[in-house]
PLY file of the C-alpha trace (Angstrom):
ply
format ascii 1.0
element vertex 150
property float x
property float y
property float z
element edge 149
property int vertex1
property int vertex2
end_header
-35.45 163.62 118.68
-33.38 165.53 116.35
-30.95 163.50 113.88
-27.71 164.46 115.76
-29.27 163.26 119.12
-29.90 159.75 117.68
-26.34 159.82 115.71
-24.77 160.28 119.31
-26.81 157.98 121.19
-27.71 155.31 118.82
-24.66 153.31 118.93
-25.26 153.01 122.79
-28.81 151.13 121.88
-27.60 148.89 119.39
-24.23 148.19 121.61
-26.86 147.19 124.73
-28.99 145.20 122.35
-25.69 143.02 121.29
-24.50 142.71 124.84
-28.20 141.41 126.03
-27.97 138.88 123.02
-24.35 137.56 123.63
-25.49 136.94 127.54
-28.48 135.25 126.26
-26.44 132.88 123.93
-23.65 132.24 126.30
-25.47 132.03 129.56
-23.03 134.51 131.15
-25.84 135.84 133.49
-27.51 132.25 134.42
-25.70 132.77 137.99
-28.25 135.77 138.80
-31.43 134.24 140.26
-34.63 134.98 137.97
-32.64 136.58 135.12
-31.48 133.08 133.71
-34.91 131.80 133.53
-36.11 135.24 132.04
-33.86 134.97 129.25
-34.07 131.13 128.31
-38.26 132.33 128.20
-37.27 134.88 125.74
-34.88 132.51 123.92
-37.70 130.12 123.46
-39.94 132.87 122.08
-37.69 133.63 119.62
-37.34 131.52 116.43
-33.48 131.69 116.73
-33.60 128.25 114.41
-34.79 130.72 111.58
-31.66 131.02 109.48
-32.84 134.48 108.41
-33.19 135.70 111.83
-29.92 134.26 113.25
-28.15 136.08 110.44
-30.13 139.35 111.10
-29.17 138.91 114.93
-25.97 137.45 114.73
-24.36 139.64 111.40
-26.95 142.24 111.52
-26.53 144.07 114.60
-22.92 144.11 114.70
-22.91 145.23 111.10
-25.19 147.97 112.33
-23.35 148.82 115.15
-20.03 149.25 113.22
-22.04 151.44 110.72
-23.36 153.49 113.23
-20.03 154.41 114.63
-18.37 154.94 111.29
-21.25 157.42 110.77
-20.85 158.96 114.19
-17.47 159.96 113.53
-18.14 161.43 110.54
-20.91 164.05 112.12
-19.02 164.15 115.72
-15.38 164.16 115.18
-14.09 164.11 118.73
-11.22 161.96 118.98
-12.92 159.09 121.38
-15.72 158.95 117.88
-12.87 158.62 115.87
-10.86 155.84 117.86
-14.44 154.25 118.06
-14.59 154.30 114.35
-11.00 153.04 113.74
-11.82 149.99 116.01
-15.05 149.50 114.20
-13.57 148.96 110.78
-12.34 145.60 111.47
-16.01 144.60 112.83
-17.25 146.13 109.67
-15.07 144.25 107.56
-15.78 140.57 109.63
-19.56 141.14 109.33
-19.67 142.13 105.66
-17.69 138.74 105.08
-20.26 136.96 107.26
-23.08 138.17 105.56
-21.29 137.65 102.08
-20.76 133.66 103.37
-23.97 133.35 104.60
-25.76 134.54 101.04
-23.56 133.31 98.25
-21.24 130.56 99.33
-22.56 127.00 99.20
-23.78 125.30 102.46
-21.37 123.70 104.80
-19.62 124.75 108.31
-20.45 128.41 108.67
-18.59 130.12 111.23
-19.26 133.79 109.94
-21.93 134.41 112.46
-20.11 133.19 115.15
-17.03 135.42 114.10
-19.73 138.74 113.54
-21.18 137.97 117.20
-17.59 137.89 118.95
-16.19 140.69 116.98
-19.66 142.92 117.74
-19.56 141.74 121.31
-16.15 142.89 122.17
-16.88 146.46 120.06
-20.25 146.38 122.00
-17.98 146.18 125.02
-15.82 149.28 124.10
-18.83 151.29 123.24
-20.62 150.78 126.74
-17.72 151.17 128.52
-16.88 154.48 126.46
-20.88 155.72 127.45
-20.13 154.97 130.96
-16.72 156.98 130.92
-18.05 159.86 129.07
-21.53 159.99 131.47
-19.48 159.59 134.50
-17.09 162.40 133.24
-20.07 164.47 132.39
-21.22 163.97 136.29
-18.10 164.83 137.55
-17.68 168.03 135.82
-21.36 168.99 136.64
-20.29 168.37 140.31
-17.47 170.73 139.83
-19.37 173.68 138.11
-22.34 173.65 141.16
-19.51 173.68 143.92
-19.62 176.48 145.95
-16.18 178.34 147.11
-15.75 177.41 150.87
0 1
1 2
2 3
3 4
4 5
5 6
6 7
7 8
8 9
9 10
10 11
11 12
12 13
13 14
14 15
15 16
16 17
17 18
18 19
19 20
20 21
21 22
22 23
23 24
24 25
25 26
26 27
27 28
28 29
29 30
30 31
31 32
32 33
33 34
34 35
35 36
36 37
37 38
38 39
39 40
40 41
41 42
42 43
43 44
44 45
45 46
46 47
47 48
48 49
49 50
50 51
51 52
52 53
53 54
54 55
55 56
56 57
57 58
58 59
59 60
60 61
61 62
62 63
63 64
64 65
65 66
66 67
67 68
68 69
69 70
70 71
71 72
72 73
73 74
74 75
75 76
76 77
77 78
78 79
79 80
80 81
81 82
82 83
83 84
84 85
85 86
86 87
87 88
88 89
89 90
90 91
91 92
92 93
93 94
94 95
95 96
96 97
97 98
98 99
99 100
100 101
101 102
102 103
103 104
104 105
105 106
106 107
107 108
108 109
109 110
110 111
111 112
112 113
113 114
114 115
115 116
116 117
117 118
118 119
119 120
120 121
121 122
122 123
123 124
124 125
125 126
126 127
127 128
128 129
129 130
130 131
131 132
132 133
133 134
134 135
135 136
136 137
137 138
138 139
139 140
140 141
141 142
142 143
143 144
144 145
145 146
146 147
147 148
148 149
């Protein structure tokens, strides 16, 4: 896989991971038979009580998504990538604030991880919808090119 392809498709993989973690934490998919049981089994395996792992999951993944979107906009300057990078800037700032407050402030009530995962989940939904719309558009244009005239 070349670097340009990794830059182009990397945010979709990170956004999928954030969406899966958001579904795991909130229990949104518990109504699907078997899937709620599977997600709870995965959650029991992961040591989410470890503060380093929870900070890396709830702050690190949204930070990685925001950075990858900004990096993608610098290499592939389509209007959609630029808009996604502009949407990623508030998420980037919230994640950096959450990382700072997790590492350098005194212990107490910590809302940084919650804010970061909420911002990351919203950004992940936007990225996944963008990927879906761009793939549907590419599929539609490929179908138009392969049609034969009547």
